[in-house]
N, CA, C and O atoms as a GROMACS GRO file, in nm:
protein
  628
    1MET      N    1   2.518   4.672  15.145
    1MET     CA    2   2.495   4.643  15.285
    1MET      C    3   2.599   4.717  15.370
    1MET      O    4   2.719   4.711  15.341
    2SER      N    5   2.553   4.783  15.470
    2SER     CA    6   2.645   4.845  15.564
    2SER      C    7   2.650   4.760  15.690
    2SER      O    8   2.568   4.670  15.708
    3ASN      N    9   2.748   4.789  15.775
    3ASN     CA   10   2.763   4.710  15.897
    3ASN      C   11   2.726   4.791  16.020
    3ASN      O   12   2.757   4.910  16.027
    4HIS      N   13   2.661   4.728  16.115
    4HIS     CA   14   2.627   4.784  16.244
    4HIS      C   15   2.681   4.689  16.348
    4HIS      O   16   2.636   4.575  16.358
    5SER      N   17   2.776   4.734  16.424
    5SER     CA   18   2.838   4.649  16.527
    5SER      C   19   2.888   4.518  16.467
    5SER      O   20   2.880   4.414  16.532
    6GLY      N   21   2.939   4.524  16.344
    6GLY     CA   22   2.995   4.406  16.281
    6GLY      C   23   2.892   4.319  16.210
    6GLY      O   24   2.930   4.218  16.151
    7LEU      N   25   2.764   4.353  16.214
    7LEU     CA   26   2.661   4.274  16.148
    7LEU      C   27   2.614   4.345  16.022
    7LEU      O   28   2.599   4.467  16.021
    8ALA      N   29   2.592   4.268  15.915
    8ALA     CA   30   2.545   4.326  15.790
    8ALA      C   31   2.398   4.365  15.802
    8ALA      O   32   2.316   4.286  15.847
    9LEU      N   33   2.367   4.486  15.762
    9LEU     CA   34   2.229   4.535  15.762
    9LEU      C   35   2.156   4.476  15.643
    9LEU      O   36   2.207   4.480  15.531
   10ILE      N   37   2.036   4.420  15.666
   10ILE     CA   38   1.953   4.378  15.554
   10ILE      C   39   1.829   4.466  15.550
   10ILE      O   40   1.787   4.521  15.652
   11CYS      N   41   1.773   4.478  15.434
   11CYS     CA   42   1.652   4.557  15.412
   11CYS      C   43   1.668   4.702  15.459
   11CYS      O   44   1.588   4.750  15.539
   12PRO      N   45   1.771   4.770  15.409
   12PRO     CA   46   1.789   4.909  15.449
   12PRO      C   47   1.667   4.992  15.411
   12PRO      O   48   1.605   4.970  15.307
   13GLY      N   49   1.634   5.085  15.496
   13GLY     CA   50   1.521   5.173  15.472
   13GLY      C   51   1.396   5.134  15.551
   13GLY      O   52   1.301   5.212  15.555
   14LEU      N   53   1.394   5.017  15.613
   14LEU     CA   54   1.279   4.983  15.696
   14LEU      C   55   1.271   5.081  15.812
   14LEU      O   56   1.373   5.132  15.858
   15LYS      N   57   1.152   5.107  15.859
   15LYS     CA   58   1.134   5.201  15.970
   15LYS      C   59   1.162   5.130  16.102
   15LYS      O   60   1.070   5.099  16.179
   16THR      N   61   1.289   5.107  16.127
   16THR     CA   62   1.335   5.042  16.250
   16THR      C   63   1.445   5.126  16.312
   16THR      O   64   1.493   5.222  16.251
   17GLN      N   65   1.485   5.091  16.432
   17GLN     CA   66   1.587   5.164  16.504
   17GLN      C   67   1.717   5.176  16.423
   17GLN      O   68   1.784   5.279  16.428
   18ASP      N   69   1.752   5.072  16.349
   18ASP     CA   70   1.875   5.072  16.271
   18ASP      C   71   1.851   5.098  16.123
   18ASP      O   72   1.942   5.082  16.041
   19ARG      N   73   1.728   5.139  16.087
   19ARG     CA   74   1.690   5.163  15.948
   19ARG      C   75   1.712   5.039  15.861
   19ARG      O   76   1.761   5.047  15.748
   20GLY      N   77   1.677   4.924  15.917
   20GLY     CA   78   1.693   4.793  15.855
   20GLY      C   79   1.708   4.692  15.966
   20GLY      O   80   1.682   4.722  16.082
   21CYS      N   81   1.750   4.571  15.930
   21CYS     CA   82   1.762   4.465  16.031
   21CYS      C   83   1.905   4.416  16.043
   21CYS      O   84   1.974   4.394  15.943
   22ILE      N   85   1.950   4.399  16.168
   22ILE     CA   86   2.083   4.344  16.194
   22ILE      C   87   2.077   4.219  16.280
   22ILE      O   88   2.180   4.158  16.309
   23ARG      N   89   1.957   4.179  16.322
   23ARG     CA   90   1.940   4.059  16.404
   23ARG      C   91   1.865   3.954  16.323
   23ARG      O   92   1.743   3.961  16.311
   24TYR      N   93   1.937   3.858  16.267
   24TYR     CA   94   1.876   3.757  16.183
   24TYR      C   95   1.974   3.642  16.166
   24TYR      O   96   2.091   3.652  16.202
   25THR      N   97   1.925   3.533  16.110
   25THR     CA   98   2.011   3.420  16.075
   25THR      C   99   1.972   3.373  15.936
   25THR      O  100   1.856   3.379  15.897
   26ARG      N  101   2.069   3.327  15.862
   26ARG     CA  102   2.044   3.274  15.727
   26ARG      C  103   2.052   3.122  15.731
   26ARG      O  104   2.137   3.064  15.799
   27GLY      N  105   1.962   3.059  15.657
   27GLY     CA  106   1.966   2.915  15.641
   27GLY      C  107   1.897   2.835  15.750
   27GLY      O  108   1.894   2.712  15.745
   28PHE      N  109   1.842   2.904  15.849
   28PHE     CA  110   1.774   2.836  15.960
   28PHE      C  111   1.639   2.903  15.986
   28PHE      O  112   1.617   3.017  15.947
   29ASP      N  113   1.550   2.830  16.052
   29ASP     CA  114   1.417   2.880  16.085
   29ASP      C  115   1.406   2.888  16.237
   29ASP      O  116   1.381   2.788  16.303
   30ILE      N  117   1.424   3.009  16.292
   30ILE     CA  118   1.425   3.028  16.437
   30ILE      C  119   1.286   3.038  16.497
   30ILE      O  120   1.271   3.056  16.618
   31THR      N  121   1.183   3.027  16.413
   31THR     CA  122   1.048   3.058  16.458
   31THR      C  123   0.980   2.945  16.532
   31THR      O  124   1.019   2.829  16.522
   32GLY      N  125   0.877   2.982  16.608
   32GLY     CA  126   0.792   2.888  16.681
   32GLY      C  127   0.663   2.867  16.605
   32GLY      O  128   0.661   2.874  16.482
   33VAL      N  129   0.553   2.842  16.676
   33VAL     CA  130   0.428   2.816  16.606
   33VAL      C  131   0.309   2.899  16.651
   33VAL      O  132   0.206   2.898  16.582
   34VAL      N  133   0.316   2.969  16.760
   34VAL     CA  134   0.197   3.041  16.809
   34VAL      C  135   0.166   3.157  16.715
   34VAL      O  136   0.257   3.222  16.663
   35THR      N  137   0.038   3.183  16.695
   35THR     CA  138  -0.014   3.289  16.607
   35THR      C  139   0.046   3.282  16.468
   35THR      O  140   0.089   3.384  16.413
   36GLU      N  141   0.049   3.166  16.412
   36GLU     CA  142   0.106   3.148  16.279
   36GLU      C  143   0.024   3.221  16.174
   36GLU      O  144  -0.098   3.204  16.166
   37VAL      N  145   0.092   3.302  16.093
   37VAL     CA  146   0.032   3.371  15.979
   37VAL      C  147   0.116   3.334  15.859
   37VAL      O  148   0.237   3.360  15.857
   38ASP      N  149   0.056   3.274  15.757
   38ASP     CA  150   0.128   3.231  15.637
   38ASP      C  151   0.095   3.324  15.521
   38ASP      O  152  -0.021   3.346  15.488
   39LEU      N  153   0.198   3.379  15.461
   39LEU     CA  154   0.184   3.471  15.348
   39LEU      C  155   0.266   3.416  15.231
   39LEU      O  156   0.366   3.348  15.251
   40SER      N  157   0.224   3.447  15.109
   40SER     CA  158   0.295   3.392  14.994
   40SER      C  159   0.300   3.492  14.879
   40SER      O  160   0.243   3.601  14.887
   41PHE      N  161   0.367   3.453  14.773
   41PHE     CA  162   0.377   3.531  14.651
   41PHE      C  163   0.239   3.541  14.586
   41PHE      O  164   0.168   3.441  14.587
   42PRO      N  165   0.197   3.652  14.532
   42PRO     CA  166   0.274   3.773  14.506
   42PRO      C  167   0.273   3.876  14.618
   42PRO      O  168   0.340   3.979  14.608
   43GLN      N  169   0.196   3.850  14.726
   43GLN     CA  170   0.193   3.946  14.836
   43GLN      C  171   0.332   3.966  14.894
   43GLN      O  172   0.370   4.078  14.927
   44ILE      N  173   0.408   3.858  14.906
   44ILE     CA  174   0.544   3.862  14.960
   44ILE      C  175   0.639   3.821  14.849
   44ILE      O  176   0.633   3.708  14.800
   45GLN      N  177   0.728   3.912  14.808
   45GLN     CA  178   0.819   3.882  14.698
   45GLN      C  179   0.965   3.877  14.742
   45GLN      O  180   1.049   3.820  14.672
   46THR      N  181   0.996   3.938  14.857
   46THR     CA  182   1.134   3.943  14.904
   46THR      C  183   1.139   3.925  15.056
   46THR      O  184   1.036   3.931  15.123
   47GLU      N  185   1.260   3.902  15.108
   47GLU     CA  186   1.275   3.894  15.253
   47GLU      C  187   1.233   4.024  15.318
   47GLU      O  188   1.180   4.024  15.429
   48CYS      N  189   1.255   4.136  15.251
   48CYS     CA  190   1.217   4.266  15.307
   48CYS      C  191   1.065   4.279  15.317
   48CYS      O  192   1.014   4.337  15.413
   49ASP      N  193   0.991   4.226  15.218
   49ASP     CA  194   0.845   4.225  15.226
   49ASP      C  195   0.799   4.144  15.347
   49ASP      O  196   0.704   4.182  15.415
   50CYS      N  197   0.868   4.033  15.372
   50CYS     CA  198   0.833   3.947  15.484
   50CYS      C  199   0.855   4.019  15.617
   50CYS      O  200   0.770   4.017  15.706
   51ILE      N  201   0.971   4.083  15.630
   51ILE     CA  202   1.001   4.157  15.752
   51ILE      C  203   0.900   4.271  15.770
   51ILE      O  204   0.853   4.296  15.881
   52GLN      N  205   0.867   4.340  15.661
   52GLN     CA  206   0.771   4.449  15.669
   52GLN      C  207   0.635   4.398  15.715
   52GLN      O  208   0.566   4.466  15.790
   53ALA      N  209   0.595   4.278  15.670
   53ALA     CA  210   0.468   4.220  15.713
   53ALA      C  211   0.468   4.200  15.864
   53ALA      O  212   0.366   4.220  15.930
   54CYS      N  213   0.582   4.160  15.920
   54CYS     CA  214   0.593   4.145  16.065
   54CYS      C  215   0.589   4.283  16.133
   54CYS      O  216   0.522   4.299  16.236
   55LEU      N  217   0.659   4.380  16.077
   55LEU     CA  218   0.657   4.515  16.133
   55LEU      C  219   0.513   4.569  16.134
   55LEU      O  220   0.474   4.639  16.227
   56ASN      N  221   0.436   4.537  16.030
   56ASN     CA  222   0.298   4.584  16.021
   56ASN      C  223   0.210   4.522  16.128
   56ASN      O  224   0.101   4.572  16.157
   57ARG      N  225   0.257   4.412  16.188
   57ARG     CA  226   0.181   4.341  16.291
   57ARG      C  227   0.260   4.339  16.422
   57ARG      O  228   0.264   4.236  16.490
   58SER      N  229   0.320   4.448  16.457
   58SER     CA  230   0.413   4.451  16.571
   58SER      C  231   0.349   4.415  16.705
   58SER      O  232   0.420   4.388  16.801
   59THR      N  233   0.217   4.415  16.714
   59THR     CA  234   0.154   4.374  16.840
   59THR      C  235   0.129   4.224  16.847
   59THR      O  236   0.093   4.173  16.953
   60THR      N  237   0.147   4.152  16.736
   60THR     CA  238   0.128   4.006  16.737
   60THR      C  239   0.245   3.930  16.676
   60THR      O  240   0.251   3.808  16.691
   61CYS      N  241   0.336   3.996  16.608
   61CYS     CA  242   0.447   3.928  16.541
   61CYS      C  243   0.578   3.958  16.612
   61CYS      O  244   0.617   4.074  16.626
   62ALA      N  245   0.648   3.852  16.656
   62ALA     CA  246   0.778   3.868  16.721
   62ALA      C  247   0.892   3.814  16.636
   62ALA      O  248   1.008   3.843  16.664
   63ASN      N  249   0.861   3.737  16.533
   63ASN     CA  250   0.965   3.688  16.442
   63ASN      C  251   0.904   3.639  16.313
   63ASN      O  252   0.783   3.615  16.303
   64TYR      N  253   0.989   3.624  16.214
   64TYR     CA  254   0.948   3.589  16.079
   64TYR      C  255   1.044   3.484  16.023
   64TYR      O  256   1.156   3.468  16.072
   65VAL      N  257   0.998   3.414  15.920
   65VAL     CA  258   1.088   3.328  15.842
   65VAL      C  259   1.047   3.341  15.696
   65VAL      O  260   0.929   3.330  15.661
   66TYR      N  261   1.147   3.364  15.611
   66TYR     CA  262   1.129   3.374  15.466
   66TYR      C  263   1.201   3.254  15.408
   66TYR      O  264   1.323   3.253  15.397
   67LYS      N  265   1.124   3.151  15.371
   67LYS     CA  266   1.184   3.026  15.324
   67LYS      C  267   1.084   2.953  15.234
   67LYS      O  268   0.969   2.996  15.221
   68PHE      N  269   1.129   2.844  15.174
   68PHE     CA  270   1.039   2.755  15.103
   68PHE      C  271   0.971   2.669  15.209
   68PHE      O  272   1.038   2.594  15.280
   69SER      N  273   0.839   2.678  15.220
   69SER     CA  274   0.771   2.605  15.327
   69SER      C  275   0.683   2.492  15.275
   69SER      O  276   0.634   2.410  15.354
   70THR      N  277   0.662   2.486  15.146
   70THR     CA  278   0.580   2.381  15.086
   70THR      C  279   0.644   2.334  14.956
   70THR      O  280   0.722   2.407  14.896
   71PRO      N  281   0.613   2.212  14.913
   71PRO     CA  282   0.664   2.169  14.781
   71PRO      C  283   0.619   2.264  14.669
   71PRO      O  284   0.693   2.286  14.574
   72GLU      N  285   0.498   2.321  14.682
   72GLU     CA  286   0.448   2.414  14.581
   72GLU      C  287   0.534   2.541  14.574
   72GLU      O  288   0.557   2.594  14.466
   73SER      N  289   0.580   2.588  14.689
   73SER     CA  290   0.665   2.708  14.688
   73SER      C  291   0.799   2.677  14.621
   73SER      O  292   0.854   2.762  14.551
   74VAL      N  293   0.852   2.557  14.641
   74VAL     CA  294   0.976   2.518  14.574
   74VAL      C  295   0.955   2.514  14.424
   74VAL      O  296   1.036   2.567  14.348
   75THR      N  297   0.846   2.452  14.381
   75THR     CA  298   0.816   2.440  14.238
   75THR      C  299   0.801   2.576  14.173
   75THR      O  300   0.849   2.598  14.061
   76SER      N  301   0.734   2.668  14.242
   76SER     CA  302   0.712   2.802  14.187
   76SER      C  303   0.837   2.889  14.193
   76SER      O  304   0.849   2.986  14.119
   77GLY      N  305   0.931   2.853  14.281
   77GLY     CA  306   1.052   2.934  14.297
   77GLY      C  307   1.033   3.054  14.388
   77GLY      O  308   1.122   3.139  14.397
   78HIS      N  309   0.918   3.062  14.455
   78HIS     CA  310   0.889   3.176  14.543
   78HIS      C  311   0.885   3.131  14.688
   78HIS      O  312   0.802   3.047  14.725
   79ARG      N  313   0.973   3.186  14.771
   79ARG     CA  314   0.971   3.156  14.914
   79ARG      C  315   0.844   3.213  14.977
   79ARG      O  316   0.783   3.306  14.924
   80THR      N  317   0.805   3.156  15.089
   80THR     CA  318   0.688   3.203  15.162
   80THR      C  319   0.736   3.283  15.283
   80THR      O  320   0.855   3.287  15.314
   81CYS      N  321   0.642   3.347  15.349
   81CYS     CA  322   0.670   3.426  15.468
   81CYS      C  323   0.576   3.378  15.578
   81CYS      O  324   0.454   3.380  15.561
   82THR      N  325   0.632   3.335  15.688
   82THR     CA  326   0.550   3.294  15.801
   82THR      C  327   0.586   3.379  15.921
   82THR      O  328   0.704   3.399  15.951
   83LEU      N  329   0.484   3.430  15.988
   83LEU     CA  330   0.501   3.519  16.102
   83LEU      C  331   0.456   3.448  16.228
   83LEU      O  332   0.356   3.376  16.227
   84TYR      N  333   0.529   3.467  16.337
   84TYR     CA  334   0.499   3.401  16.464
   84TYR      C  335   0.514   3.499  16.580
   84TYR      O  336   0.574   3.606  16.566
   85SER      N  337   0.458   3.461  16.694
   85SER     CA  338   0.473   3.543  16.813
   85SER      C  339   0.569   3.481  16.914
   85SER      O  340   0.588   3.536  17.023
   86ASP      N  341   0.630   3.369  16.879
   86ASP     CA  342   0.728   3.308  16.970
   86ASP      C  343   0.844   3.249  16.891
   86ASP      O  344   0.839   3.240  16.768
   87PHE      N  345   0.949   3.210  16.962
   87PHE     CA  346   1.069   3.156  16.900
   87PHE      C  347   1.073   3.005  16.916
   87PHE      O  348   0.996   2.947  16.992
   88ASN      N  349   1.164   2.943  16.845
   88ASN     CA  350   1.187   2.800  16.858
   88ASN      C  351   1.216   2.767  17.004
   88ASN      O  352   1.300   2.831  17.067
   89LEU      N  353   1.148   2.668  17.057
   89LEU     CA  354   1.168   2.628  17.196
   89LEU      C  355   1.289   2.536  17.210
   89LEU      O  356   1.319   2.461  17.118
   90PRO      N  357   1.359   2.541  17.324
   90PRO     CA  358   1.469   2.448  17.349
   90PRO      C  359   1.417   2.304  17.350
   90PRO      O  360   1.298   2.279  17.370
   91ALA      N  361   1.508   2.210  17.330
   91ALA     CA  362   1.473   2.069  17.312
   91ALA      C  363   1.389   2.010  17.425
   91ALA      O  364   1.303   1.926  17.398
   92ASN      N  365   1.410   2.050  17.547
   92ASN     CA  366   1.338   1.989  17.660
   92ASN      C  367   1.217   2.069  17.706
   92ASN      O  368   1.175   2.058  17.821
   93VAL      N  369   1.162   2.151  17.615
   93VAL     CA  370   1.045   2.232  17.648
   93VAL      C  371   0.933   2.199  17.549
   93VAL      O  372   0.955   2.199  17.428
   94THR      N  373   0.814   2.172  17.602
   94THR     CA  374   0.696   2.150  17.519
   94THR      C  375   0.583   2.233  17.578
   94THR      O  376   0.560   2.232  17.699
   95LEU      N  377   0.513   2.305  17.491
   95LEU     CA  378   0.396   2.382  17.532
   95LEU      C  379   0.271   2.321  17.471
   95LEU      O  380   0.268   2.288  17.353
   96GLN      N  381   0.168   2.307  17.553
   96GLN     CA  382   0.038   2.259  17.505
   96GLN      C  383  -0.061   2.372  17.526
   96GLN      O  384  -0.073   2.424  17.637
   97PHE      N  385  -0.132   2.410  17.421
   97PHE     CA  386  -0.228   2.518  17.429
   97PHE      C  387  -0.369   2.463  17.447
   97PHE      O  388  -0.409   2.370  17.376
   98ASP      N  389  -0.442   2.518  17.542
   98ASP     CA  390  -0.582   2.484  17.562
   98ASP      C  391  -0.662   2.572  17.467
   98ASP      O  392  -0.700   2.684  17.501
   99LEU      N  393  -0.686   2.520  17.348
   99LEU     CA  394  -0.746   2.601  17.242
   99LEU      C  395  -0.891   2.637  17.267
   99LEU      O  396  -0.947   2.722  17.197
  100LYS      N  397  -0.954   2.573  17.366
  100LYS     CA  398  -1.094   2.604  17.397
  100LYS      C  399  -1.106   2.705  17.511
  100LYS      O  400  -1.216   2.748  17.543
  101ASN      N  401  -0.994   2.742  17.572
  101ASN     CA  402  -0.994   2.835  17.684
  101ASN      C  403  -1.000   2.977  17.631
  101ASN      O  404  -0.922   3.014  17.543
  102CYS      N  405  -1.091   3.058  17.683
  102CYS     CA  406  -1.105   3.196  17.635
  102CYS      C  407  -0.983   3.282  17.666
  102CYS      O  408  -0.970   3.392  17.612
  103ASN      N  409  -0.893   3.235  17.754
  103ASN     CA  410  -0.770   3.311  17.781
  103ASN      C  411  -0.673   3.304  17.664
  103ASN      O  412  -0.584   3.388  17.652
  104ASN      N  413  -0.688   3.205  17.578
  104ASN     CA  414  -0.600   3.189  17.463
  104ASN      C  415  -0.660   3.257  17.340
  104ASN      O  416  -0.709   3.190  17.249
  105THR      N  417  -0.658   3.389  17.339
  105THR     CA  418  -0.712   3.465  17.227
  105THR      C  419  -0.600   3.503  17.132
  105THR      O  420  -0.483   3.507  17.169
  106GLU      N  421  -0.638   3.532  17.010
  106GLU     CA  422  -0.544   3.580  16.908
  106GLU      C  423  -0.431   3.481  16.878
  106GLU      O  424  -0.321   3.524  16.844
  107ILE      N  425  -0.455   3.351  16.889
  107ILE     CA  426  -0.347   3.256  16.861
  107ILE      C  427  -0.373   3.173  16.735
  107ILE      O  428  -0.301   3.077  16.709
  108ASN      N  429  -0.474   3.208  16.658
  108ASN     CA  430  -0.504   3.136  16.534
  108ASN      C  431  -0.520   2.987  16.560
  108ASN      O  432  -0.454   2.905  16.496
  109ALA      N  433  -0.606   2.952  16.653
  109ALA     CA  434  -0.623   2.813  16.696
  109ALA      C  435  -0.650   2.719  16.580
  109ALA      O  436  -0.594   2.609  16.576
  110ALA      N  437  -0.734   2.758  16.485
  110ALA     CA  438  -0.768   2.669  16.373
  110ALA      C  439  -0.643   2.634  16.292
  110ALA      O  440  -0.625   2.520  16.251
  111GLN      N  441  -0.557   2.733  16.270
  111GLN     CA  442  -0.435   2.708  16.192
  111GLN      C  443  -0.336   2.624  16.271
  111GLN      O  444  -0.268   2.538  16.214
  112ILE      N  445  -0.326   2.647  16.401
  112ILE     CA  446  -0.237   2.568  16.484
  112ILE      C  447  -0.277   2.421  16.479
  112ILE      O  448  -0.192   2.333  16.466
  113VAL      N  449  -0.406   2.394  16.489
  113VAL     CA  450  -0.455   2.256  16.484
  113VAL      C  451  -0.436   2.198  16.344
  113VAL      O  452  -0.392   2.084  16.330
  114ALA      N  453  -0.469   2.275  16.240
  114ALA     CA  454  -0.458   2.227  16.102
  114ALA      C  455  -0.314   2.189  16.067
  114ALA      O  456  -0.292   2.094  15.992
  115ASN      N  457  -0.218   2.261  16.122
  115ASN     CA  458  -0.078   2.234  16.091
  115ASN      C  459  -0.013   2.139  16.190
  115ASN      O  460   0.108   2.114  16.182
  116GLY      N  461  -0.090   2.085  16.283
  116GLY     CA  462  -0.036   1.989  16.378
  116GLY      C  463   0.064   2.049  16.475
  116GLY      O  464   0.156   1.980  16.520
  117ASN      N  465   0.047   2.176  16.509
  117ASN     CA  466   0.145   2.246  16.592
  117ASN      C  467   0.104   2.258  16.739
  117ASN      O  468   0.152   2.346  16.809
  118ASN      N  469   0.017   2.171  16.786
  118ASN     CA  470  -0.021   2.171  16.926
  118ASN      C  471  -0.022   2.025  16.972
  118ASN      O  472  -0.105   1.948  16.924
  119PRO      N  473   0.064   1.984  17.063
  119PRO     CA  474   0.156   2.070  17.138
  119PRO      C  475   0.274   2.116  17.052
  119PRO      O  476   0.307   2.057  16.949
  120HIS      N  477   0.335   2.221  17.099
  120HIS     CA  478   0.454   2.278  17.035
  120HIS      C  479   0.575   2.219  17.107
  120HIS      O  480   0.603   2.252  17.222
  121MET      N  481   0.645   2.130  17.038
  121MET     CA  482   0.760   2.064  17.100
  121MET      C  483   0.889   2.131  17.056
  121MET      O  484   0.907   2.164  16.939
  122GLY      N  485   0.979   2.151  17.152
  122GLY     CA  486   1.106   2.216  17.124
  122GLY      C  487   1.205   2.123  17.056
  122GLY      O  488   1.182   2.003  17.045
  123GLY      N  489   1.315   2.181  17.012
  123GLY     CA  490   1.422   2.107  16.949
  123GLY      C  491   1.525   2.203  16.897
  123GLY      O  492   1.509   2.325  16.910
  124PRO      N  493   1.632   2.152  16.839
  124PRO     CA  494   1.732   2.242  16.780
  124PRO      C  495   1.669   2.326  16.669
  124PRO      O  496   1.572   2.284  16.606
  125VAL      N  497   1.723   2.443  16.647
  125VAL     CA  498   1.672   2.531  16.541
  125VAL      C  499   1.694   2.459  16.407
  125VAL      O  500   1.807   2.424  16.373
  126PRO      N  501   1.586   2.437  16.331
  126PRO     CA  502   1.598   2.358  16.209
  126PRO      C  503   1.656   2.436  16.092
  126PRO      O  504   1.644   2.558  16.082
  127HIS      N  505   1.719   2.360  16.002
  127HIS     CA  506   1.765   2.416  15.875
  127HIS      C  507   1.644   2.453  15.791
  127HIS      O  508   1.533   2.403  15.812
  128ALA      N  509   1.666   2.541  15.697
  128ALA     CA  510   1.568   2.568  15.592
  128ALA      C  511   1.618   2.494  15.468
  128ALA      O  512   1.739   2.485  15.444
  129PHE      N  513   1.526   2.441  15.391
  129PHE     CA  514   1.562   2.361  15.273
  129PHE      C  515   1.497   2.418  15.148
  129PHE      O  516   1.400   2.494  15.156
  130LYS      N  517   1.550   2.380  15.032
  130LYS     CA  518   1.495   2.429  14.906
  130LYS      C  519   1.462   2.318  14.807
  130LYS      O  520   1.438   2.346  14.690
  131ASP      N  521   1.462   2.192  14.851
  131ASP     CA  522   1.421   2.082  14.765
  131ASP      C  523   1.271   2.056  14.785
  131ASP      O  524   1.214   2.098  14.886
  132ALA      N  525   1.210   1.986  14.691
  132ALA     CA  526   1.065   1.962  14.696
  132ALA      C  527   1.021   1.886  14.820
  132ALA      O  528   0.908   1.904  14.866
  133ASN      N  529   1.109   1.802  14.877
  133ASN     CA  530   1.074   1.729  14.998
  133ASN      C  531   1.099   1.809  15.125
  133ASN      O  532   1.060   1.768  15.234
  134LEU      N  533   1.165   1.925  15.111
  134LEU     CA  534   1.197   2.016  15.221
  134LEU      C  535   1.277   1.946  15.331
  134LEU      O  536   1.254   1.968  15.450
  135ASN      N  537   1.373   1.860  15.288
  135ASN     CA  538   1.454   1.792  15.389
  135ASN      C  539   1.593   1.752  15.342
  135ASN      O  540   1.665   1.684  15.416
  136THR      N  541   1.634   1.792  15.222
  136THR     CA  542   1.762   1.746  15.169
  136THR      C  543   1.859   1.858  15.133
  136THR      O  544   1.974   1.857  15.178
  137THR      N  545   1.814   1.955  15.054
  137THR     CA  546   1.902   2.059  15.003
  137THR      C  547   1.892   2.184  15.088
  137THR      O  548   1.790   2.254  15.086
  138PHE      N  549   1.998   2.212  15.163
  138PHE     CA  550   2.006   2.329  15.251
  138PHE      C  551   1.984   2.457  15.172
  138PHE      O  552   2.036   2.470  15.061
  139ASP      N  553   1.910   2.553  15.227
  139ASP     CA  554   1.883   2.681  15.162
  139ASP      C  555   1.954   2.793  15.237
  139ASP      O  556   1.899   2.847  15.334
  140PRO      N  557   2.074   2.830  15.195
  140PRO     CA  558   2.148   2.935  15.266
  140PRO      C  559   2.089   3.074  15.249
  140PRO      O  560   2.129   3.167  15.319
  141ASP      N  561   1.993   3.091  15.157
  141ASP     CA  562   1.934   3.222  15.134
  141ASP      C  563   1.805   3.245  15.213
  141ASP      O  564   1.751   3.356  15.212
  142ALA      N  565   1.756   3.142  15.280
  142ALA     CA  566   1.641   3.162  15.369
  142ALA      C  567   1.686   3.254  15.482
  142ALA      O  568   1.804   3.256  15.517
  143VAL      N  569   1.594   3.330  15.537
  143VAL     CA  570   1.630   3.421  15.646
  143VAL      C  571   1.518   3.423  15.749
  143VAL      O  572   1.399   3.419  15.715
  144SER      N  573   1.557   3.427  15.876
  144SER     CA  574   1.459   3.439  15.984
  144SER      C  575   1.520   3.524  16.094
  144SER      O  576   1.642   3.533  16.108
  145GLY      N  577   1.433   3.585  16.172
  145GLY     CA  578   1.485   3.668  16.280
  145GLY      C  579   1.376   3.731  16.362
  145GLY      O  580   1.257   3.718  16.333
  146PRO      N  581   1.417   3.802  16.467
  146PRO     CA  582   1.323   3.865  16.558
  146PRO      C  583   1.280   4.003  16.512
  146PRO      O  584   1.352   4.071  16.438
  147VAL      N  585   1.164   4.044  16.557
  147VAL     CA  586   1.116   4.181  16.543
  147VAL      C  587   1.062   4.219  16.680
  147VAL      O  588   0.964   4.162  16.728
  148TRP      N  589   1.127   4.316  16.743
  148TRP     CA  590   1.088   4.354  16.878
  148TRP      C  591   1.032   4.496  16.880
  148TRP      O  592   1.100   4.590  16.840
  149ALA      N  593   0.908   4.511  16.927
  149ALA     CA  594   0.848   4.642  16.949
  149ALA      C  595   0.889   4.687  17.088
  149ALA      O  596   0.846   4.629  17.188
  150LEU      N  597   0.971   4.791  17.096
  150LEU     CA  598   1.025   4.839  17.223
  150LEU      C  599   0.929   4.935  17.292
  150LEU      O  600   0.846   4.998  17.226
  151ALA      N  601   0.939   4.946  17.423
  151ALA     CA  602   0.850   5.032  17.501
  151ALA      C  603   0.860   5.179  17.462
  151ALA      O  604   0.766   5.255  17.487
  152ASP      N  605   0.970   5.221  17.400
  152ASP     CA  606   0.984   5.360  17.359
  152ASP      C  607   0.924   5.387  17.220
  152ASP      O  608   0.939   5.497  17.167
  153GLY      N  609   0.857   5.286  17.162
  153GLY     CA  610   0.793   5.303  17.032
  153GLY      C  611   0.878   5.264  16.914
  153GLY      O  612   0.828   5.256  16.801
  154GLN      N  613   1.007   5.238  16.937
  154GLN     CA  614   1.093   5.197  16.827
  154GLN      C  615   1.083   5.047  16.806
  154GLN      O  616   1.032   4.974  16.891
  155ILE      N  617   1.132   5.002  16.692
  155ILE     CA  618   1.134   4.860  16.660
  155ILE      C  619   1.275   4.820  16.624
  155ILE      O  620   1.344   4.890  16.550
  156GLN      N  621   1.317   4.706  16.679
  156GLN     CA  622   1.448   4.648  16.645
  156GLN      C  623   1.424   4.519  16.569
  156GLN      O  624   1.330   4.445  16.597
  157CYS      N  625   1.510   4.492  16.475
  157CYS     CA  626   1.509   4.364  16.407
  157CYS      C  627   1.650   4.334  16.359
  157CYS      O  628   1.673   4.229  16.298
   0.00000   0.00000   0.00000
């Protein structure tokens, strides 16, 4: 890992402005719920695969999380990759989506409803966990972060 402005580069070689990612957090899930896309092993095997999946969807993906998201993922030992178009909302912010309104396109309404993510209520950025109940054992190796498609055609992460 090399350093960029004091931050460790992860996933060197990605086609991004820094040839990898320097904007991320470990052990927490900074993501929101809009346009949720869930990917799993064997399609996603590493944090770099997860970030690349977001890069591949730069017009709909603004952040990713590579963590254990289900008891099955914990049992298998393979983290999942979830892609979103928004970030974790602050505690006093709640968004309600009108899923029947034609203005709300490309938001994966069926998945949002199935996962109970409407309304989207804010709160502190949650820990990522690695126990079967997903609420006890902190996972310091989970990673989440932003992917920004810039107006000049470059991507930062």
